[in-house]
Biopython code that builds the backbone (N, CA, C, O; Angstrom):
import numpy as np
from Bio.PDB.StructureBuilder import StructureBuilder

atoms = [
    (1, "MET", "N", (-47.856, -29.702, -30.551)),
    (1, "MET", "CA", (-48.047, -29.315, -31.929)),
    (1, "MET", "C", (-46.910, -29.821, -32.821)),
    (1, "MET", "O", (-47.182, -30.391, -33.877)),
    (2, "PRO", "N", (-45.629, -29.629, -32.425)),
    (2, "PRO", "CA", (-44.566, -30.136, -33.297)),
    (2, "PRO", "C", (-44.587, -31.659, -33.422)),
    (2, "PRO", "O", (-44.282, -32.191, -34.489)),
    (3, "ALA", "N", (-44.940, -32.366, -32.351)),
    (3, "ALA", "CA", (-44.972, -33.824, -32.432)),
    (3, "ALA", "C", (-46.080, -34.288, -33.379)),
    (3, "ALA", "O", (-45.901, -35.249, -34.127)),
    (4, "THR", "N", (-47.197, -33.618, -33.343)),
    (4, "THR", "CA", (-48.298, -33.972, -34.231)),
    (4, "THR", "C", (-47.921, -33.732, -35.688)),
    (4, "THR", "O", (-48.188, -34.565, -36.554)),
    (5, "ALA", "N", (-47.301, -32.592, -35.948)),
    (5, "ALA", "CA", (-46.884, -32.286, -37.324)),
    (5, "ALA", "C", (-45.837, -33.279, -37.803)),
    (5, "ALA", "O", (-45.843, -33.672, -38.970)),
    (6, "THR", "N", (-44.945, -33.686, -36.921)),
    (6, "THR", "CA", (-43.909, -34.646, -37.294)),
    (6, "THR", "C", (-44.516, -35.995, -37.647)),
    (6, "THR", "O", (-44.146, -36.605, -38.650)),
    (7, "VAL", "N", (-45.440, -36.457, -36.831)),
    (7, "VAL", "CA", (-46.069, -37.751, -37.079)),
    (7, "VAL", "C", (-46.894, -37.715, -38.368)),
    (7, "VAL", "O", (-46.832, -38.645, -39.173)),
    (8, "ILE", "N", (-47.655, -36.657, -38.559)),
    (8, "ILE", "CA", (-48.467, -36.545, -39.772)),
    (8, "ILE", "C", (-47.574, -36.479, -41.000)),
    (8, "ILE", "O", (-47.866, -37.115, -42.013)),
    (9, "GLY", "N", (-46.494, -35.719, -40.922)),
    (9, "GLY", "CA", (-45.569, -35.628, -42.054)),
    (9, "GLY", "C", (-44.886, -36.945, -42.349)),
    (9, "GLY", "O", (-44.712, -37.311, -43.512)),
    (10, "ALA", "N", (-44.493, -37.669, -41.295)),
    (10, "ALA", "CA", (-43.851, -38.969, -41.504)),
    (10, "ALA", "C", (-44.819, -39.956, -42.145)),
    (10, "ALA", "O", (-44.437, -40.709, -43.041)),
    (11, "LEU", "N", (-46.052, -39.955, -41.698)),
    (11, "LEU", "CA", (-47.049, -40.836, -42.311)),
    (11, "LEU", "C", (-47.349, -40.430, -43.754)),
    (11, "LEU", "O", (-47.593, -41.287, -44.604)),
    (12, "LEU", "N", (-47.332, -39.143, -44.027)),
    (12, "LEU", "CA", (-47.531, -38.673, -45.391)),
    (12, "LEU", "C", (-46.392, -39.144, -46.292)),
    (12, "LEU", "O", (-46.632, -39.601, -47.410)),
    (13, "GLY", "N", (-45.157, -39.035, -45.811)),
    (13, "GLY", "CA", (-44.012, -39.495, -46.596)),
    (13, "GLY", "C", (-44.026, -40.998, -46.812)),
    (13, "GLY", "O", (-43.748, -41.470, -47.914)),
    (14, "LEU", "N", (-44.347, -41.749, -45.775)),
    (14, "LEU", "CA", (-44.424, -43.202, -45.887)),
    (14, "LEU", "C", (-45.537, -43.607, -46.850)),
    (14, "LEU", "O", (-45.342, -44.474, -47.701)),
    (15, "GLY", "N", (-46.680, -42.991, -46.716)),
    (15, "GLY", "CA", (-47.806, -43.304, -47.595)),
    (15, "GLY", "C", (-47.515, -42.970, -49.047)),
    (15, "GLY", "O", (-47.917, -43.702, -49.952)),
    (16, "THR", "N", (-46.818, -41.865, -49.268)),
    (16, "THR", "CA", (-46.466, -41.492, -50.635)),
    (16, "THR", "C", (-45.545, -42.528, -51.264)),
    (16, "THR", "O", (-45.736, -42.913, -52.418)),
    (17, "GLN", "N", (-44.553, -42.979, -50.514)),
    (17, "GLN", "CA", (-43.621, -43.967, -51.046)),
    (17, "GLN", "C", (-44.305, -45.316, -51.280)),
    (17, "GLN", "O", (-44.048, -45.980, -52.284)),
    (18, "MET", "N", (-45.155, -45.710, -50.372)),
    (18, "MET", "CA", (-45.853, -46.984, -50.551)),
    (18, "MET", "C", (-46.839, -46.897, -51.726)),
    (18, "MET", "O", (-46.994, -47.865, -52.470)),
    (19, "TYR", "N", (-47.488, -45.773, -51.892)),
    (19, "TYR", "CA", (-48.399, -45.587, -53.021)),
    (19, "TYR", "C", (-47.629, -45.610, -54.336)),
    (19, "TYR", "O", (-48.096, -46.172, -55.327)),
    (20, "SER", "N", (-46.451, -44.997, -54.341)),
    (20, "SER", "CA", (-45.620, -45.010, -55.541)),
    (20, "SER", "C", (-45.222, -46.436, -55.917)),
    (20, "SER", "O", (-45.250, -46.800, -57.093)),
    (21, "ASN", "N", (-44.855, -47.233, -54.936)),
    (21, "ASN", "CA", (-44.507, -48.628, -55.210)),
    (21, "ASN", "C", (-45.730, -49.428, -55.665)),
    (21, "ASN", "O", (-45.622, -50.299, -56.529)),
    (22, "ALA", "N", (-46.884, -49.130, -55.082)),
    (22, "ALA", "CA", (-48.091, -49.863, -55.465)),
    (22, "ALA", "C", (-48.495, -49.536, -56.901)),
    (22, "ALA", "O", (-48.944, -50.418, -57.631)),
    (23, "LEU", "N", (-48.339, -48.277, -57.312)),
    (23, "LEU", "CA", (-48.679, -47.903, -58.677)),
    (23, "LEU", "C", (-47.790, -48.616, -59.691)),
    (23, "LEU", "O", (-48.232, -48.971, -60.784)),
    (24, "ARG", "N", (-46.541, -48.816, -59.316)),
    (24, "ARG", "CA", (-45.610, -49.488, -60.226)),
    (24, "ARG", "C", (-45.626, -51.000, -60.060)),
    (24, "ARG", "O", (-44.819, -51.708, -60.663)),
    (25, "ARG", "N", (-46.550, -51.492, -59.237)),
    (25, "ARG", "CA", (-46.706, -52.931, -58.957)),
    (25, "ARG", "C", (-45.413, -53.567, -58.456)),
    (25, "ARG", "O", (-45.017, -54.649, -58.887)),
    (26, "LEU", "N", (-44.779, -52.864, -57.542)),
    (26, "LEU", "CA", (-43.576, -53.362, -56.882)),
    (26, "LEU", "C", (-43.946, -53.758, -55.461)),
    (26, "LEU", "O", (-45.012, -53.379, -54.978)),
    (27, "PRO", "N", (-43.096, -54.508, -54.785)),
    (27, "PRO", "CA", (-43.360, -54.778, -53.367)),
    (27, "PRO", "C", (-43.391, -53.466, -52.576)),
    (27, "PRO", "O", (-42.623, -52.542, -52.846)),
    (28, "TYR", "N", (-44.285, -53.408, -51.607)),
    (28, "TYR", "CA", (-44.451, -52.159, -50.853)),
    (28, "TYR", "C", (-43.153, -51.692, -50.207)),
    (28, "TYR", "O", (-42.841, -50.502, -50.242)),
    (29, "MET", "N", (-42.406, -52.598, -49.627)),
    (29, "MET", "CA", (-41.179, -52.230, -48.926)),
    (29, "MET", "C", (-39.957, -52.644, -49.749)),
    (29, "MET", "O", (-39.071, -53.331, -49.240)),
    (30, "ARG", "N", (-39.908, -52.236, -50.994)),
    (30, "ARG", "CA", (-38.840, -52.656, -51.898)),
    (30, "ARG", "C", (-37.479, -52.135, -51.448)),
    (30, "ARG", "O", (-36.547, -52.918, -51.263)),
    (31, "HIS", "N", (-37.358, -50.834, -51.271)),
    (31, "HIS", "CA", (-36.125, -50.220, -50.762)),
    (31, "HIS", "C", (-36.479, -49.485, -49.471)),
    (31, "HIS", "O", (-37.041, -48.391, -49.519)),
    (32, "PRO", "N", (-36.160, -50.067, -48.330)),
    (32, "PRO", "CA", (-36.558, -49.435, -47.065)),
    (32, "PRO", "C", (-35.961, -48.044, -46.863)),
    (32, "PRO", "O", (-36.579, -47.197, -46.219)),
    (33, "TRP", "N", (-34.782, -47.801, -47.398)),
    (33, "TRP", "CA", (-34.176, -46.486, -47.213)),
    (33, "TRP", "C", (-34.991, -45.399, -47.909)),
    (33, "TRP", "O", (-34.973, -44.246, -47.477)),
    (34, "GLU", "N", (-35.702, -45.747, -48.974)),
    (34, "GLU", "CA", (-36.568, -44.760, -49.619)),
    (34, "GLU", "C", (-37.731, -44.377, -48.701)),
    (34, "GLU", "O", (-38.176, -43.229, -48.697)),
    (35, "HIS", "N", (-38.214, -45.339, -47.934)),
    (35, "HIS", "CA", (-39.298, -45.053, -46.997)),
    (35, "HIS", "C", (-38.805, -44.145, -45.876)),
    (35, "HIS", "O", (-39.506, -43.223, -45.459)),
    (36, "VAL", "N", (-37.602, -44.409, -45.394)),
    (36, "VAL", "CA", (-37.034, -43.567, -44.338)),
    (36, "VAL", "C", (-36.817, -42.149, -44.864)),
    (36, "VAL", "O", (-37.112, -41.175, -44.172)),
    (37, "LEU", "N", (-36.310, -42.038, -46.074)),
    (37, "LEU", "CA", (-36.113, -40.723, -46.685)),
    (37, "LEU", "C", (-37.451, -40.008, -46.879)),
    (37, "LEU", "O", (-37.559, -38.813, -46.603)),
    (38, "GLY", "N", (-38.460, -40.724, -47.347)),
    (38, "GLY", "CA", (-39.782, -40.127, -47.515)),
    (38, "GLY", "C", (-40.383, -39.674, -46.195)),
    (38, "GLY", "O", (-41.010, -38.618, -46.123)),
    (39, "MET", "N", (-40.193, -40.473, -45.151)),
    (39, "MET", "CA", (-40.707, -40.086, -43.839)),
    (39, "MET", "C", (-39.988, -38.843, -43.322)),
    (39, "MET", "O", (-40.614, -37.951, -42.749)),
    (40, "GLY", "N", (-38.680, -38.787, -43.524)),
    (40, "GLY", "CA", (-37.927, -37.612, -43.080)),
    (40, "GLY", "C", (-38.332, -36.355, -43.824)),
    (40, "GLY", "O", (-38.517, -35.301, -43.215)),
    (41, "LEU", "N", (-38.472, -36.459, -45.131)),
    (41, "LEU", "CA", (-38.884, -35.297, -45.915)),
    (41, "LEU", "C", (-40.319, -34.881, -45.593)),
    (41, "LEU", "O", (-40.631, -33.691, -45.560)),
    (42, "GLY", "N", (-41.187, -35.861, -45.358)),
    (42, "GLY", "CA", (-42.559, -35.533, -44.979)),
    (42, "GLY", "C", (-42.629, -34.836, -43.627)),
    (42, "GLY", "O", (-43.395, -33.889, -43.451)),
    (43, "ALA", "N", (-41.834, -35.302, -42.677)),
    (43, "ALA", "CA", (-41.797, -34.671, -41.358)),
    (43, "ALA", "C", (-41.245, -33.255, -41.458)),
    (43, "ALA", "O", (-41.759, -32.336, -40.821)),
    (44, "LEU", "N", (-40.203, -33.081, -42.255)),
    (44, "LEU", "CA", (-39.632, -31.743, -42.447)),
    (44, "LEU", "C", (-40.654, -30.814, -43.083)),
    (44, "LEU", "O", (-40.809, -29.671, -42.654)),
    (45, "PHE", "N", (-41.349, -31.297, -44.099)),
    (45, "PHE", "CA", (-42.362, -30.486, -44.766)),
    (45, "PHE", "C", (-43.479, -30.079, -43.807)),
    (45, "PHE", "O", (-43.892, -28.919, -43.787)),
    (46, "ALA", "N", (-43.963, -31.023, -43.021)),
    (46, "ALA", "CA", (-45.076, -30.723, -42.106)),
    (46, "ALA", "C", (-44.647, -29.743, -41.019)),
    (46, "ALA", "O", (-45.420, -28.860, -40.646)),
    (47, "ASN", "N", (-43.423, -29.888, -40.505)),
    (47, "ASN", "CA", (-42.938, -28.955, -39.489)),
    (47, "ASN", "C", (-42.752, -27.558, -40.065)),
    (47, "ASN", "O", (-43.094, -26.572, -39.412)),
    (48, "GLN", "N", (-42.217, -27.462, -41.272)),
    (48, "GLN", "CA", (-42.062, -26.155, -41.901)),
    (48, "GLN", "C", (-43.422, -25.525, -42.181)),
    (48, "GLN", "O", (-43.579, -24.310, -42.064)),
    (49, "LEU", "N", (-44.388, -26.329, -42.544)),
    (49, "LEU", "CA", (-45.734, -25.821, -42.784)),
    (49, "LEU", "C", (-46.352, -25.294, -41.487)),
    (49, "LEU", "O", (-47.014, -24.257, -41.497)),
    (50, "ALA", "N", (-46.142, -25.995, -40.378)),
    (50, "ALA", "CA", (-46.664, -25.539, -39.085)),
    (50, "ALA", "C", (-45.977, -24.244, -38.658)),
    (50, "ALA", "O", (-46.635, -23.337, -38.149)),
    (51, "ASN", "N", (-44.653, -24.148, -38.862)),
    (51, "ASN", "CA", (-43.936, -22.916, -38.518)),
    (51, "ASN", "C", (-44.395, -21.760, -39.391)),
    (51, "ASN", "O", (-44.551, -20.639, -38.907)),
    (52, "TRP", "N", (-44.612, -22.023, -40.677)),
    (52, "TRP", "CA", (-45.061, -20.977, -41.584)),
    (52, "TRP", "C", (-46.445, -20.488, -41.184)),
    (52, "TRP", "O", (-46.721, -19.290, -41.248)),
    (53, "ASP", "N", (-47.311, -21.397, -40.774)),
    (53, "ASP", "CA", (-48.659, -21.019, -40.360)),
    (53, "ASP", "C", (-48.617, -20.139, -39.106)),
    (53, "ASP", "O", (-49.347, -19.152, -39.016)),
    (54, "ALA", "N", (-47.766, -20.495, -38.144)),
    (54, "ALA", "CA", (-47.653, -19.693, -36.926)),
    (54, "ALA", "C", (-47.110, -18.305, -37.241)),
    (54, "ALA", "O", (-47.602, -17.308, -36.713)),
    (55, "ARG", "N", (-46.097, -18.240, -38.102)),
    (55, "ARG", "CA", (-45.524, -16.943, -38.470)),
    (55, "ARG", "C", (-46.540, -16.111, -39.255)),
    (55, "ARG", "O", (-46.599, -14.891, -39.098)),
    (56, "LEU", "N", (-47.328, -16.759, -40.085)),
    (56, "LEU", "CA", (-48.353, -16.064, -40.847)),
    (56, "LEU", "C", (-49.407, -15.454, -39.927)),
    (56, "LEU", "O", (-49.854, -14.329, -40.152)),
    (57, "LYS", "N", (-49.801, -16.189, -38.898)),
    (57, "LYS", "CA", (-50.778, -15.654, -37.946)),
    (57, "LYS", "C", (-50.225, -14.444, -37.200)),
    (57, "LYS", "O", (-50.945, -13.468, -36.986)),
    (58, "GLU", "N", (-48.948, -14.498, -36.800)),
    (58, "GLU", "CA", (-48.332, -13.363, -36.117)),
    (58, "GLU", "C", (-48.272, -12.146, -37.028)),
    (58, "GLU", "O", (-48.593, -11.037, -36.602)),
    (59, "ASP", "N", (-47.866, -12.342, -38.276)),
    (59, "ASP", "CA", (-47.801, -11.230, -39.219)),
    (59, "ASP", "C", (-49.180, -10.647, -39.484)),
    (59, "ASP", "O", (-49.330, -9.431, -39.603)),
    (60, "LEU", "N", (-50.186, -11.508, -39.576)),
    (60, "LEU", "CA", (-51.546, -11.034, -39.804)),
    (60, "LEU", "C", (-52.051, -10.224, -38.616)),
    (60, "LEU", "O", (-52.717, -9.206, -38.802)),
    (61, "ASP", "N", (-51.744, -10.662, -37.401)),
    (61, "ASP", "CA", (-52.145, -9.901, -36.217)),
    (61, "ASP", "C", (-51.486, -8.524, -36.204)),
    (61, "ASP", "O", (-52.126, -7.534, -35.850)),
    (62, "LYS", "N", (-50.209, -8.458, -36.588)),
    (62, "LYS", "CA", (-49.516, -7.168, -36.647)),
    (62, "LYS", "C", (-50.155, -6.253, -37.686)),
    (62, "LYS", "O", (-50.339, -5.060, -37.445)),
    (63, "MET", "N", (-50.492, -6.823, -38.849)),
    (63, "MET", "CA", (-51.108, -6.012, -39.903)),
    (63, "MET", "C", (-52.489, -5.519, -39.487)),
    (63, "MET", "O", (-52.870, -4.393, -39.809)),
    (64, "ILE", "N", (-53.235, -6.349, -38.780)),
    (64, "ILE", "CA", (-54.566, -5.937, -38.313)),
    (64, "ILE", "C", (-54.446, -4.827, -37.284)),
    (64, "ILE", "O", (-55.235, -3.882, -37.300)),
    (65, "GLU", "N", (-53.475, -4.925, -36.393)),
    (65, "GLU", "CA", (-53.265, -3.863, -35.405)),
    (65, "GLU", "C", (-52.878, -2.555, -36.079)),
    (65, "GLU", "O", (-53.357, -1.494, -35.679)),
    (66, "LYS", "N", (-52.019, -2.610, -37.095)),
    (66, "LYS", "CA", (-51.637, -1.398, -37.823)),
    (66, "LYS", "C", (-52.840, -0.796, -38.536)),
    (66, "LYS", "O", (-53.001, 0.424, -38.557)),
    (67, "ALA", "N", (-53.685, -1.639, -39.119)),
    (67, "ALA", "CA", (-54.879, -1.153, -39.810)),
    (67, "ALA", "C", (-55.861, -0.526, -38.828)),
    (67, "ALA", "O", (-56.469, 0.502, -39.124)),
    (68, "LYS", "N", (-56.016, -1.146, -37.656)),
    (68, "LYS", "CA", (-56.917, -0.568, -36.643)),
    (68, "LYS", "C", (-56.407, 0.783, -36.183)),
    (68, "LYS", "O", (-57.187, 1.722, -36.021)),
    (69, "ALA", "N", (-55.089, 0.889, -35.967)),
    (69, "ALA", "CA", (-54.517, 2.161, -35.536)),
    (69, "ALA", "C", (-54.699, 3.227, -36.610)),
    (69, "ALA", "O", (-55.012, 4.376, -36.297)),
    (70, "ALA", "N", (-54.505, 2.856, -37.869)),
    (70, "ALA", "CA", (-54.683, 3.816, -38.962)),
    (70, "ALA", "C", (-56.142, 4.242, -39.076)),
    (70, "ALA", "O", (-56.421, 5.419, -39.309)),
    (71, "ASN", "N", (-57.070, 3.316, -38.917)),
    (71, "ASN", "CA", (-58.489, 3.659, -38.990)),
    (71, "ASN", "C", (-58.913, 4.543, -37.836)),
    (71, "ASN", "O", (-59.678, 5.489, -38.027)),
    (72, "GLU", "N", (-58.424, 4.245, -36.634)),
    (72, "GLU", "CA", (-58.765, 5.080, -35.487)),
    (72, "GLU", "C", (-58.208, 6.486, -35.653)),
    (72, "GLU", "O", (-58.871, 7.463, -35.305)),
    (73, "LEU", "N", (-57.021, 6.590, -36.172)),
    (73, "LEU", "CA", (-56.428, 7.898, -36.399)),
    (73, "LEU", "C", (-57.190, 8.646, -37.481)),
    (73, "LEU", "O", (-57.411, 9.853, -37.373)),
    (74, "ARG", "N", (-57.589, 7.935, -38.517)),
    (74, "ARG", "CA", (-58.282, 8.572, -39.641)),
    (74, "ARG", "C", (-59.663, 9.072, -39.231)),
    (74, "ARG", "O", (-60.033, 10.202, -39.550)),
    (75, "TYR", "N", (-60.434, 8.232, -38.520)),
    (75, "TYR", "CA", (-61.814, 8.602, -38.219)),
    (75, "TYR", "C", (-61.963, 9.297, -36.881)),
    (75, "TYR", "O", (-62.604, 10.345, -36.806)),
    (76, "PHE", "N", (-61.402, 8.757, -35.846)),
    (76, "PHE", "CA", (-61.591, 9.335, -34.525)),
    (76, "PHE", "C", (-60.646, 10.502, -34.294)),
    (76, "PHE", "O", (-60.997, 11.445, -33.585)),
    (77, "GLY", "N", (-59.481, 10.459, -34.865)),
    (77, "GLY", "CA", (-58.516, 11.542, -34.689)),
    (77, "GLY", "C", (-58.971, 12.822, -35.362)),
    (77, "GLY", "O", (-58.826, 13.891, -34.770)),
    (78, "THR", "N", (-59.511, 12.768, -36.562)),
    (78, "THR", "CA", (-59.922, 13.975, -37.269)),
    (78, "THR", "C", (-61.183, 14.569, -36.668)),
    (78, "THR", "O", (-61.287, 15.792, -36.581)),
    (79, "THR", "N", (-62.154, 13.750, -36.246)),
    (79, "THR", "CA", (-63.382, 14.295, -35.666)),
    (79, "THR", "C", (-63.082, 14.917, -34.323)),
    (79, "THR", "O", (-63.664, 15.945, -33.977)),
    (80, "PHE", "N", (-62.190, 14.322, -33.561)),
    (80, "PHE", "CA", (-61.821, 14.905, -32.272)),
    (80, "PHE", "C", (-61.125, 16.227, -32.505)),
    (80, "PHE", "O", (-61.338, 17.179, -31.754)),
    (81, "PHE", "N", (-60.290, 16.305, -33.541)),
    (81, "PHE", "CA", (-59.583, 17.533, -33.839)),
    (81, "PHE", "C", (-60.558, 18.624, -34.289)),
    (81, "PHE", "O", (-60.369, 19.791, -33.945)),
    (82, "LEU", "N", (-61.596, 18.266, -35.051)),
    (82, "LEU", "CA", (-62.553, 19.260, -35.513)),
    (82, "LEU", "C", (-63.382, 19.813, -34.360)),
    (82, "LEU", "O", (-63.763, 20.983, -34.393)),
    (83, "TYR", "N", (-63.669, 19.011, -33.348)),
    (83, "TYR", "CA", (-64.433, 19.488, -32.211)),
    (83, "TYR", "C", (-63.617, 20.425, -31.341)),
    (83, "TYR", "O", (-64.182, 21.276, -30.654)),
    (84, "LEU", "N", (-62.339, 20.290, -31.357)),
    (84, "LEU", "CA", (-61.493, 21.150, -30.558)),
    (84, "LEU", "C", (-61.338, 22.540, -31.187)),
    (84, "LEU", "O", (-61.091, 23.511, -30.472)),
    (85, "VAL", "N", (-61.478, 22.646, -32.493)),
    (85, "VAL", "CA", (-61.264, 23.925, -33.177)),
    (85, "VAL", "C", (-62.461, 24.770, -33.100)),
    (85, "VAL", "O", (-62.464, 25.885, -33.622)),
]
sb = StructureBuilder()
sb.init_structure("model")
sb.init_model(0)
sb.init_chain("A")
sb.init_seg("    ")
for serial, (resi, resn, name, xyz) in enumerate(atoms, 1):
    if name == "N":
        sb.init_residue(resn, " ", resi, " ")
    sb.init_atom(name, np.array(xyz, "f"), 0.0, 1.0, " ", f" {name:<3s}", serial, name[0])
structure = sb.get_structure()
């Protein structure tokens, strides 16, 4: 997963820089260091996005478990208590 995100981010950064040069009608590889910088920033962005997505899924699972526990306590806990009285 991290390797895929890195490659996709690097290609996104490279493509963005080449598109920027093409729009300005400059040579595609005018300043190579800009392409390297774009690839690095794209890879960083994609990796952070993948980490954020994983953390979001974990937080969502925790919230769903808390909601299930609250619902079970609200509905099953009170009816069980009423039958005991």
